[in-house]
VEXLUM-476661 format. One line per 2 residues: number of its first residue (from 0); their letters; for each residue x, y, z of N, C-alpha, C. Coordinates in steps of 0.05 Angstrom, whole numbers, plus 5000, padded with zeros to 4 digits. Each point is the difference from the previous one (the first is absolute). Layout:
BEGIN
NUM) A) X:Y:Z:X:Y:Z:X:Y:Z  ...
REM end
This chain:
BEGIN
0) MR) 7578:4982:8045:4997:4976:4995:4993:4998:4969  5013:4980:4986:4990:5002:4970:5001:4969:4993
2) KS) 4981:4989:4984:4999:4975:4993:5000:4998:4965  5022:4988:4990:5002:5000:4971:4986:4974:4989
4) CF) 4988:4999:4975:4990:4979:4985:5015:4998:4975  5011:4977:4993:5017:4998:4982:4983:4985:4975
6) RL) 5010:5010:4976:4985:4995:4976:4992:4974:4994  5016:4978:5007:4993:4973:4996:4975:4988:5012
8) WA) 4997:5011:5025:4976:4993:5018:4981:5020:5007  5004:5020:4990:4978:5023:5007:4976:5002:4985
10) LF) 4979:4992:5009:4972:5000:4984:4984:5024:5007  5005:5008:5020:4984:5022:5009:5017:5019:5020
12) AV) 4992:5024:5002:5011:5022:5012:4998:4991:5030  5021:5001:5018:4999:4992:5025:4999:5019:5020
14) PM) 4982:5009:5016:4999:5022:5018:5017:4999:5023  5012:5024:5008:5020:4994:5023:4985:5002:5024
16) LS) 5013:5000:5020:4986:5002:5028:4996:5034:5006  4980:5007:4997:4997:5032:5005:5005:5001:5029
18) SI) 5011:5030:5004:5006:5007:5022:4985:5029:5006  4987:5001:5023:4986:5028:5009:5014:5005:5024
20) FV) 5013:5024:5002:5012:5012:5023:4987:5024:5011  4997:5000:5029:4984:5023:5010:5021:5009:5022
22) SC) 5010:5025:5000:5010:5012:5023:4985:5025:5008  4988:5001:5024:4990:5025:5007:5016:5016:5023
24) DF) 4998:5026:4996:5015:5016:5017:4986:5028:5003  5008:5013:5024:4988:5026:5001:5023:5021:4989
26) FN) 5001:5000:4973:5018:5017:4988:4992:5024:4986  5014:5015:4989:4998:5027:4984:5025:5006:4989
28) KG) 4998:5004:4975:5026:5010:4983:4995:5026:4988  5023:5016:5006:5002:5027:4993:5026:5005:4988
30) KG) 5009:5025:4994:5025:5010:4990:5020:4988:5022  5015:4985:4994:5023:4993:5018:4990:4978:5016
32) GE) 4977:4990:4999:4987:4981:5016:4990:5008:5028  4997:5027:5003:4995:5007:5026:4968:4998:5003
34) AD) 4991:4997:5021:4973:4996:5006:4980:5019:5012  4979:5009:4992:4981:5020:5013:4982:4980:5015
36) SA) 5006:4997:5025:4988:4982:5017:4973:5007:5007  4991:5025:4997:4971:5006:5005:4982:4992:4979
38) QA) 5013:5000:4975:4983:4989:4977:5009:4974:4990  5012:4984:5012:5010:4974:4992:4976:4980:4994
40) FT) 5006:4983:4985:4977:4977:4990:5017:4974:5007  4980:4981:5003:5004:4973:5001:4999:4989:4972
42) FC) 5024:4990:4989:5000:4993:4974:5014:4967:5000  4989:4983:4982:5006:4974:4994:5013:4995:4974
44) TV) 5025:4992:4998:5015:4991:4975:4986:4974:4993  4990:4995:4978:4989:4975:4990:5015:4993:4975
46) EF) 5012:4980:4999:5021:4989:4977:4987:4974:4987  5002:4997:4980:4991:4974:4983:5022:4995:4981
48) ED) 5010:4976:5002:5021:4992:4981:4990:4971:4987  5003:4994:4976:4992:4976:4987:5012:4998:4972
50) SI) 5002:4975:4991:5010:5000:4970:4987:4976:4989  5002:4997:4977:4993:4975:4984:5020:4992:4976
52) SY) 5000:4977:4994:5020:4991:4978:4988:4983:4982  5007:5000:4975:4993:4984:4979:5023:4995:4981
54) MD) 5006:4972:4996:5026:4997:4990:5023:5017:5008  5011:5015:4984:5025:5014:5010:4990:5032:5002
56) AH) 4974:5003:4998:4991:5031:5005:4990:5002:5027  5002:5023:5009:4990:5007:5031:4987:5025:5004
58) AY) 4983:5004:5014:4985:5025:5008:4999:5004:5030  5007:5024:5005:5002:5010:5031:4980:5025:5004
60) QT) 4987:4992:5023:4984:5026:5008:5008:5006:5030  5003:5024:5007:5005:5013:5026:4985:5024:5002
62) IR) 4986:5002:5024:4984:5021:5009:5008:5011:5027  5006:5027:5004:5006:5006:5027:4984:5027:5005
64) VD) 4982:4999:5020:4983:5019:5004:5000:5009:5030  5002:5031:5005:4995:5006:5027:4969:5009:5000
66) FP) 4988:4986:5020:4969:5006:5005:4997:5011:5024  4983:5016:5002:4994:5015:5028:4984:4979:5012
68) SE) 4996:5004:5030:4986:4982:5017:4971:4994:4989  4990:4975:4997:4974:4995:4993:4981:5007:5023
70) ED) 5007:5007:5024:4985:5008:5023:4991:5029:4997  5016:5017:4988:4996:5028:4995:4979:5006:4981
72) SS) 4979:5009:5006:4975:5001:4980:4999:5033:4991  5023:5015:5003:4995:5029:4994:4995:5003:4972
74) LL) 4995:5026:4990:4997:5004:4973:5027:5001:4986  5019:5006:5012:5026:5001:4991:5009:4975:4992
76) VQ) 4996:4978:5020:5011:4974:4997:4985:4984:4977  4971:5008:4997:4986:4988:4979:5007:5008:4974
78) QI) 5011:5026:4999:5008:5010:4972:5027:4983:4992  5016:5002:5021:5025:4986:4999:4995:4970:4989
80) FN) 4985:4988:5013:4992:4973:4996:4992:4992:4970  4980:5021:4992:4986:4996:4973:5023:5003:4980
82) WL) 5017:5021:5005:5020:5007:4980:5024:4973:4997  5005:4989:5025:5016:4978:5002:4990:4975:4985
84) CD) 4971:4998:5005:4988:4973:4987:4999:5003:4969  4999:5023:4990:4996:5004:4971:5031:4996:4990
86) EV) 5015:5012:5013:5031:4993:4991:5005:4971:4996  4996:4983:5022:5004:4974:5001:4989:4983:4977
88) RN) 4970:5010:5001:4985:4985:4978:5006:5006:4970  5008:5026:4995:5005:5008:4977:5028:4995:4987
90) RC) 5017:4992:5019:5028:4994:4993:5010:4971:5007  4979:4985:5009:5008:4972:5005:5005:4982:4975
92) IP) 4993:5011:4976:5005:4988:4975:5022:5013:4986  5023:4991:4988:5021:5017:4986:4990:5011:4978
94) SY) 5002:5023:4992:4993:5011:4979:5016:5030:4998  5006:5008:4972:5012:5023:4997:4978:5025:4994
96) ES) 4979:4989:4995:4979:5020:4994:4974:4992:5020  4983:5018:5004:4973:4998:5013:4985:4979:4989
98) LD) 4987:4985:5017:4985:4975:4991:4973:5005:5011  4976:4986:4988:4975:4998:5009:5003:4975:5025
100) ID) 5005:5005:5022:5007:4985:5020:4981:4978:5005  4969:5009:4993:4979:4984:5010:5001:4979:4980
102) SF) 5014:4998:4975:4995:4977:4984:5022:4980:5006  5017:5006:5020:5019:4979:5009:4999:4989:5027
104) VQ) 4988:5015:5017:5001:4992:5031:4971:4998:5009  4993:4988:5025:4981:4999:5011:4998:5018:5025
106) AS) 4977:5008:5011:4998:5016:5020:5012:4981:5023  5013:5015:5017:5012:4985:5024:4976:5000:5022
108) PE) 5001:4983:5019:4983:4998:5023:5005:5027:5017  4977:5008:5013:4999:5024:5015:4997:4990:5030
110) GT) 5004:5019:5018:4995:4994:5029:5013:4980:5016  5022:4992:4991:5017:4979:5013:5012:5013:5025
112) EH) 5008:4980:5016:5009:5010:5027:5027:5013:4995  5017:4987:4982:5027:5011:4992:4997:5011:4970
114) FA) 4987:5023:4996:4995:5008:4974:5023:5003:4983  5022:5019:5010:5022:5005:4985:5016:4977:4990
116) ED) 5003:4980:5020:5019:4975:4990:4981:4985:4980  4974:4996:5008:4984:4986:4977:4997:5012:4974
118) YV) 5000:5029:4999:4997:5014:4975:5027:4997:4983  5021:5006:5011:5025:4996:4990:5007:4972:4990
120) RF) 4994:4979:5013:5004:4975:4991:4980:4991:4980  4975:5009:4999:4984:4995:4981:5004:5013:4971
122) YG) 5009:5023:5001:5007:5012:4973:5029:4994:4991  5020:4990:5020:5025:4989:4993:4997:4974:4986
124) RQ) 4980:4985:5007:4998:4974:4984:4982:5004:4976  4980:5021:4998:4987:5005:4978:5023:5011:4978
126) GL) 5020:5014:5009:5022:5007:4980:5015:4978:4991  5006:4979:5015:5017:4977:4991:4984:4982:4984
128) DH) 4973:4997:5007:4982:4985:4979:4996:5009:4975  5001:5026:4995:4999:5011:4976:5028:4999:4985
130) MQ) 5022:5001:5014:5025:5001:4990:5003:4970:4985  4994:4981:5018:5003:4974:4990:4989:4990:4975
132) KD) 4979:5013:4987:4990:4997:4975:5020:5006:4982  5010:5026:5005:5021:5009:4977:5025:4987:5003
134) LR) 5009:4991:5026:5026:4988:5001:4999:4972:4987  4978:4986:5003:4997:4972:4985:5004:5006:4971
136) AM) 4983:5020:4990:5003:5002:4970:5029:5005:4991  5015:5020:5014:5025:5010:4993:5021:4977:5006
138) AE) 4999:4983:5020:5018:4981:5005:4996:4980:4978  4976:4992:4989:5002:4978:4979:5012:5008:4976
140) EG) 5004:5029:4996:5010:5013:4980:5030:5000:5000  5013:4991:5022:5024:5002:5007:5013:5024:5019
142) YS) 4982:5014:5011:5004:5020:5016:5012:4991:5029  5025:5005:5009:5008:4991:5025:5006:5019:5022
144) GS) 4989:5025:4996:5008:5023:5015:4978:5002:5025  4996:5022:5008:4983:5005:5024:4977:5025:4996
146) FL) 4979:4996:5012:4984:5020:5004:5002:5015:5025  4997:5023:5006:5006:5012:5026:4975:5023:5003
148) NH) 4990:4998:5023:4978:5018:5010:5007:5008:5032  5005:5024:5002:5010:5009:5026:4987:5027:5006
150) LS) 4987:4999:5024:4983:5024:5007:5009:5008:5032  5006:5022:5002:5008:5010:5028:4985:5027:5003
152) IE) 4986:4999:5022:4986:5026:5009:5007:5006:5032  5013:5022:5000:5009:5007:5029:4991:5029:5012
154) LL) 4997:5001:5025:4996:5024:5014:5026:5018:4997  4995:5020:4986:5023:5022:4997:5001:5023:5019
156) EN) 4978:5008:5001:5000:5027:5019:4974:4998:5019  5006:5006:5027:4975:5005:5018:5004:5022:5017
158) TD) 4989:5023:4994:5005:5027:5009:4973:5004:5017  5003:5027:5012:4975:5006:5019:4974:5002:4978
160) SY) 5006:5006:4978:4978:5009:4982:4992:4979:4978  5020:4984:4993:4990:4982:4975:5020:4974:5004
162) VT) 4992:4981:4983:5013:4974:5001:5007:4995:4969  5025:4993:4993:5009:4993:4975:5010:4973:4996
164) MS) 4986:4986:4977:5008:4976:4996:5012:4998:4971  5022:4983:4996:5012:4995:4977:4996:4973:4988
166) SG) 4998:4997:4974:4996:4976:4984:5023:4995:4979  5011:4977:5001:5018:4994:4976:4992:4973:4990
168) HE) 4999:4996:4974:4987:4977:4990:5022:4992:4972  5012:4977:5002:5020:4989:4985:4986:4976:4981
170) VY) 5005:5002:4974:4991:4979:4983:5019:4990:4982  5005:4975:4995:5016:4990:4978:4983:4975:4985
172) LG) 4999:5006:4975:4982:4979:4985:5020:4990:4976  5027:4998:5008:5019:4993:4976:5006:5025:4981
174) GA) 5020:4996:4985:5009:5021:4983:5025:5013:5015  5010:5024:4985:5022:5011:5008:5003:5011:5028
176) HG) 4977:5011:5010:4997:5008:5029:4970:5002:5005  4996:5004:5028:4972:4998:5012:4992:5030:5000
178) GY) 4982:5005:5017:4986:5028:5006:4997:5003:5027  4998:5029:5006:4997:5003:5027:4980:5028:5001
180) NS) 4984:4997:5020:4980:5024:5007:5004:5009:5027  5003:5027:5004:5000:5008:5031:4983:5025:4999
182) EG) 4987:5005:5024:4986:5022:5009:4995:5000:5027  4989:5025:5010:4991:5004:5027:4970:5012:5003
184) IS) 4993:5001:5027:4976:5011:5002:4997:5008:5030  4989:5024:5004:4999:5011:5027:4972:5006:5007
186) FR) 4992:4990:5023:4971:5003:5012:5005:5019:5022  4979:5024:5000:4998:5014:5023:4986:4985:5025
188) KS) 5013:5006:5022:4993:4986:5025:4975:5009:5010  4990:5024:4995:4970:5011:5010:4980:4986:4990
190) DG) 4998:4993:4972:4979:4990:4987:5007:4976:4980  5026:4993:4995:5005:4978:4984:5002:5009:4971
192) RP) 4997:5025:4992:5000:5007:4968:5030:4999:4992  5002:4988:4978:5026:5000:4988:5007:5025:4986
194) FG) 5028:5004:5000:5009:5022:4988:5002:4993:4969  4995:5020:4981:5000:4992:4969:5004:5024:4984
196) WD) 4993:4996:4972:5005:5023:4985:4975:5019:5002  4980:4991:5013:4975:5019:5006:5011:5023:5022
198) CF) 5023:4997:5011:5006:5017:5019:5019:5021:4986  4999:5000:4973:5016:5019:4987:4980:5017:4979
200) DM) 5007:5025:5003:4986:5019:4984:5009:5001:4971  4984:4983:4981:5008:4996:4973:5004:5024:4983
202) SK) 4986:5025:5009:5002:5023:4983:5030:5009:5007  5017:4988:5016:5026:5009:5006:5021:4976:4989
204) RA) 4986:4986:4979:5017:4975:4995:5025:5007:4986  5001:5022:4980:5025:5009:4991:5024:5006:5018
206) EL) 4990:5012:5024:5022:5008:5020:5004:4972:5013  4985:4983:5005:5008:4971:5012:5020:4984:4980
208) VE) 4990:5003:4978:5019:4987:4977:5027:5011:5001  5004:5026:5001:5029:5011:5005:5014:4986:5024
210) LL) 4988:5002:5021:5012:4986:5023:5004:4971:4996  4984:4985:4991:5009:4973:4991:5021:5000:4982
212) KK) 5006:5013:4982:5022:4999:4981:5025:5008:5014  4997:5022:5018:5027:5002:5016:5009:4974:5014
214) GL) 4978:4988:5015:5007:4976:5015:5010:4978:4984  4988:4997:4976:5012:4976:4983:5025:5007:4990
216) MG) 5009:5025:4997:5030:5007:4992:5018:4990:5023  4988:5001:5023:5020:4993:5022:5002:4968:5001
218) YF) 4976:4987:4990:5000:4969:5000:5021:4990:4972  4996:5014:4979:5017:4993:4981:5029:5008:5001
220) NE) 5007:5021:5016:5026:5006:5005:5017:4983:5020  4987:4987:5016:5007:4981:5021:5020:4983:4986
222) GV) 5027:4999:5007:5016:4979:4991:5014:5004:4971  4994:5018:4992:5011:5009:4967:5016:5021:5000
224) EE) 5019:5003:4983:5020:5020:4995:4989:5023:4988  4984:4994:4976:4985:5019:4984:4974:5011:5011
226) KI) 5001:5022:5015:4974:5007:5014:4981:5013:4978  4975:5002:5006:4981:5011:4984:4988:5022:5020
228) YT) 4994:5024:4985:4988:5026:5015:4980:5013:4982  4994:4992:4975:4981:5009:4984:4978:4981:4997
230) DS) 4976:5013:4991:4979:4980:4990:5005:4982:4977  5014:5013:4983:5007:4983:4972:5018:4980:5010
232) AL) 5019:5001:5017:5019:4980:5005:4982:4979:5019  4982:5010:5017:4985:4979:5016:4980:4982:4978
234) FD) 4990:5014:4981:4984:4987:4983:5014:4981:4982  5023:5003:4997:5017:4983:4983:5003:4973:5014
236) NL) 4995:5000:5030:5000:4975:5013:4975:4986:5000  4978:5013:4994:4973:4992:4999:4989:4989:4981
238) IL) 4978:4982:5002:4986:4989:4976:4971:5007:5002  4994:5022:4990:4971:5014:4999:4986:4994:4972
240) YD) 4973:5009:5001:4985:4995:4975:4984:5022:4994  5004:5012:4979:4992:5025:4991:4970:5000:4987
242) DP) 4984:4987:5017:4974:4999:4991:4983:5018:5018  4986:5020:4987:4984:5020:5014:4974:4985:5014
244) DT) 4993:4977:4987:4976:4988:5010:5002:4983:5027  5028:4996:5008:5002:4985:5025:4993:5016:5026
246) PE) 4993:4988:5019:4993:5014:5026:5023:5015:5011  5024:4994:4994:5024:5013:5011:5004:5025:4979
248) NE) 4995:4994:4974:5003:5024:4983:5026:5014:5005  5023:4985:4992:5029:5007:5004:5002:5025:4981
250) LE) 4989:5007:4980:5003:5020:4981:4993:5030:5012  4979:4994:5022:4993:5023:5016:5016:5007:5022
252) YG) 5005:4978:5015:5015:4999:5027:5027:4997:5002  5008:4984:4979:5031:4992:4997:5004:4978:5019
254) LP) 4986:4994:5017:5005:4974:5018:4976:4993:5013  4994:4971:4996:4973:4992:5016:5009:4997:5026
256) LP) 4979:5002:5019:5001:4994:5024:5003:4967:5005  5009:4994:5023:5007:4971:5004:4971:4988:5002
258) QA) 4998:4973:4991:4976:4986:5005:4995:4990:5025  5019:4996:5013:4998:4995:5032:4990:5023:5014
260) RP) 4989:4997:5022:4994:5023:5023:5024:5010:5010  4997:5025:5008:5026:5011:5017:4994:4990:5028
262) WL) 5022:4999:5016:4995:4993:5027:5018:5019:5019  4996:4996:5023:5018:5022:5021:5019:4982:5016
264) TR) 5018:5015:5004:5025:4993:5016:5006:5022:5019  5017:4999:5019:5009:5023:5015:5017:5016:4986
266) DG) 5011:4990:4978:5019:5020:4984:4983:5015:4978  4972:4994:4996:4983:5012:4983:4982:4985:4985
268) IS) 4994:5005:4977:4980:4984:4980:5016:4983:4981  4997:4978:5002:5014:4982:4980:4982:4993:4972
270) FI) 5015:4995:4978:4986:4998:4976:5021:4976:4982  4984:4986:4991:5016:4974:4979:4989:4998:4979
272) YQ) 5015:4994:4979:4990:4987:4973:5009:4971:4997  4985:4986:4991:5005:4969:4998:5017:4998:4974
274) QY) 5011:4974:5000:5016:4991:4977:4985:5005:4972  5015:5014:4980:4991:5004:4975:4981:5022:5002
276) EI) 4990:5016:5025:4977:5020:4996:5013:5026:4985  5025:5006:5005:5008:5023:4988:5030:4994:4990
278) AA) 5012:4981:5010:5030:4994:4992:5003:4969:4994  5023:4994:4990:5008:4974:4990:5003:4982:5027
280) YA) 5001:4976:4998:5003:4979:5021:5026:5005:5013  5020:5009:4989:5025:5003:5015:5000:5023:5017
282) WG) 4982:5018:4999:4999:5021:5018:4984:4993:5023  4988:4977:5006:4984:4990:5024:4975:5012:5001
284) LP) 4992:5011:5026:4981:5014:5005:5003:5028:5010  4999:5019:4982:5007:5029:5006:4983:5005:5021
286) NL) 5013:5015:5022:4984:5008:5027:5011:5023:5011  4986:5015:5014:5009:5025:5013:4988:5008:5025
288) CL) 5006:5016:5017:4988:5010:5025:5003:5026:5001  4976:5018:5000:5004:5030:4998:4988:5007:5029
290) PV) 5014:5020:5011:4990:5011:5025:4972:5012:5000  4986:4993:5021:4970:5012:5002:5003:5032:4994
292) EA) 5017:5012:5010:5002:5031:4997:4999:5007:4970  5016:4983:4985:5001:5005:4972:4977:4999:4985
294) LK) 4981:4980:5009:4977:4991:4985:4975:5012:5011  5001:5020:5023:4975:5007:5012:4982:5016:4980
296) NC) 5011:5017:4981:4984:5014:4980:4986:4983:4983  5009:4971:4997:4988:4982:4979:4979:4985:5014
298) LT) 4995:5002:5031:4982:4987:5011:4972:5012:5000  4979:4983:5005:4975:5011:5004:4996:5006:5028
300) PE) 4980:5017:5010:5000:5007:5030:4998:4973:5013  4987:4980:4994:4996:4976:5012:5028:4984:5002
302) GR) 5017:5001:4977:5025:4992:4997:5016:5013:5023  5002:5027:5001:5021:5013:5020:4990:4991:5024
304) HF) 4973:4996:5007:4989:4991:5027:5014:4976:5009  4998:4978:4980:5007:4977:5001:5029:4998:5011
306) VG) 5019:5014:4985:5027:5001:5010:5009:5019:5022  4979:5014:5011:5004:5014:5021:5014:5028:4995
308) ID) 4996:5014:4978:5010:5027:4996:4979:5019:4992  4974:4996:5011:4978:5019:4996:4999:5023:5022
REM end
């Protein structure tokens, strides 16, 4: 449902009727959608939709999040809850870059009876209130397009040993195109610990980078006639910075590690680079999945234990 305000009589941005949808089910997602019933969780899908208009300009906010049951107080669920809340809070305001979110939003109420729904609704409105200011200014300068802020967080994998969540964030603030961010995170069921770069032995970084390069060749070869098989051909498709003082230090390693943490799937360990991180916008989000067996020498003992190959 959308309500438009026409230029002749629109003096203020008109808020739309916000909607919060909650569907709870005893569900579990895995490869092919099969369930590990012994390890299944109760999850609720919470959705928020709302929009505002000023003159001929519009702003849309949608948030969809799979939240674990609020009745489960295990350490694992607490860790997932904390991560989900941070994602919703930090991405409720459309931005192509990281922001000091404390300067834009207020702290949400805690301890409510229906925390997940209230939390998503609160920050959904916070994001719209922030967009309203920019929308008004741009509309008065003749802008008649739309702002978009879409966040979707889903339960991706639920195995006997870990839970993986995925997050996708789409932003459009005018211009030729918008921006998109995507990442995943895996939590160990035994103690709620997240899988991350600390599970890799950085003394084996050069070996890890070689594996990442081979995976990226597969990504860039998909759907193209002229395949790439060499480092030089791969690097012709990348945008890297030859600054030895950067944390990635491409001069030494040849390829930076992704800024996003790796995550686990039943096919292996997944890696993803964000837009413009190593390649032009047209290449999307370069990503790859490598078998655990291929990466075992690059993992720390704790990392090998995490993925079950110790």
